[in-house]
C-alpha positions as CSV (number, residue, x, y, z in Angstrom):
1,M,150.7,-150.7,5.8
2,S,152.0,-148.7,9.7
3,A,149.0,-146.8,9.9
4,H,146.4,-149.6,9.0
5,R,148.1,-152.0,11.5
6,I,147.9,-148.8,14.2
7,A,144.0,-148.8,13.4
8,L,143.6,-152.6,13.8
9,I,145.3,-152.5,17.1
10,E,143.4,-149.4,18.2
11,A,140.0,-150.7,17.0
12,A,141.0,-154.2,18.7
13,L,141.7,-152.8,22.2
14,R,139.2,-150.1,22.3
15,A,136.3,-152.8,21.6
16,A,137.9,-155.3,24.5
17,L,138.8,-152.7,27.1
18,S,137.2,-149.5,26.9
19,P,140.5,-147.2,27.8
20,T,140.0,-143.5,28.4
21,E,143.6,-143.5,27.0
22,L,145.2,-145.2,24.5
23,T,148.5,-144.8,22.3
24,V,150.2,-147.1,19.8
25,R,153.5,-146.3,18.6
26,D,155.1,-148.2,15.4
27,D,158.7,-148.9,16.8
28,S,159.8,-151.0,13.7
29,H,162.0,-148.6,12.3
30,L,164.4,-149.2,15.2
31,H,164.6,-152.8,14.5
32,A,165.5,-152.9,11.1
33,G,167.6,-155.7,10.0
34,H,166.7,-157.4,13.1
35,A,165.6,-161.1,12.5
36,G,162.0,-160.8,13.6
37,A,161.4,-158.1,11.6
38,Q,162.0,-160.2,8.4
39,S,158.7,-161.9,9.0
40,G,156.8,-158.4,8.1
41,R,155.4,-158.0,11.5
42,G,156.0,-155.0,13.6
43,H,157.3,-154.0,16.6
44,F,154.8,-151.6,18.6
45,H,154.3,-150.2,22.0
46,V,151.1,-149.4,23.4
47,T,150.3,-147.2,26.4
48,L,146.3,-147.8,27.9
49,T,144.4,-146.8,30.6
50,S,141.9,-148.5,31.6
51,A,139.3,-149.6,34.6
52,A,139.3,-153.2,33.2
53,F,142.7,-153.5,34.6
54,V,141.5,-152.5,38.2
55,G,142.5,-155.3,40.6
56,L,144.3,-157.1,37.7
57,T,148.3,-158.1,38.2
58,P,150.6,-156.7,35.9
59,I,150.5,-160.1,34.0
60,A,146.9,-160.4,33.9
61,R,147.0,-156.8,32.2
62,H,149.2,-158.2,29.5
63,R,147.0,-161.0,29.0
64,A,144.2,-159.4,28.5
65,V,145.8,-157.2,26.2
66,Y,147.0,-160.5,24.0
67,A,143.7,-161.9,24.2
68,A,142.1,-158.7,22.9
69,L,144.7,-158.3,20.1
70,G,144.1,-162.1,19.3
71,D,145.0,-163.0,15.6
72,L,146.9,-159.8,15.1
73,M,149.7,-161.4,17.2
74,D,150.2,-163.8,14.6
75,T,149.6,-161.5,11.7
76,D,150.9,-158.3,12.1
77,I,152.7,-157.6,15.7
78,H,156.2,-159.1,16.1
79,A,156.8,-157.4,19.5
80,L,154.9,-155.6,21.5
81,S,155.9,-153.4,24.5
82,M,153.1,-151.8,26.8
83,R,152.8,-149.5,29.7
84,L,149.4,-150.3,31.2
85,Q,147.4,-148.6,34.0
86,T,143.9,-147.7,35.8
87,P,142.4,-144.3,35.8
């Protein structure tokens, strides 16, 4: 399931933000036993570089990622850490 979720996350981010660099890491195993892990959704870390972030504040960059992920935030992702950069 993890590889499938990573593929969904990557596809959504590529479509919305055209990244020049994108890495999605599943950190769910680090949170085993955590109350949020009981939902079945995962903990992920995203490193993303995109020209779409030029001129955006860090909060606006995070909002762009959340918007790109859409329903995945409700169905597949419990927690998301991000490192967002411009080229």
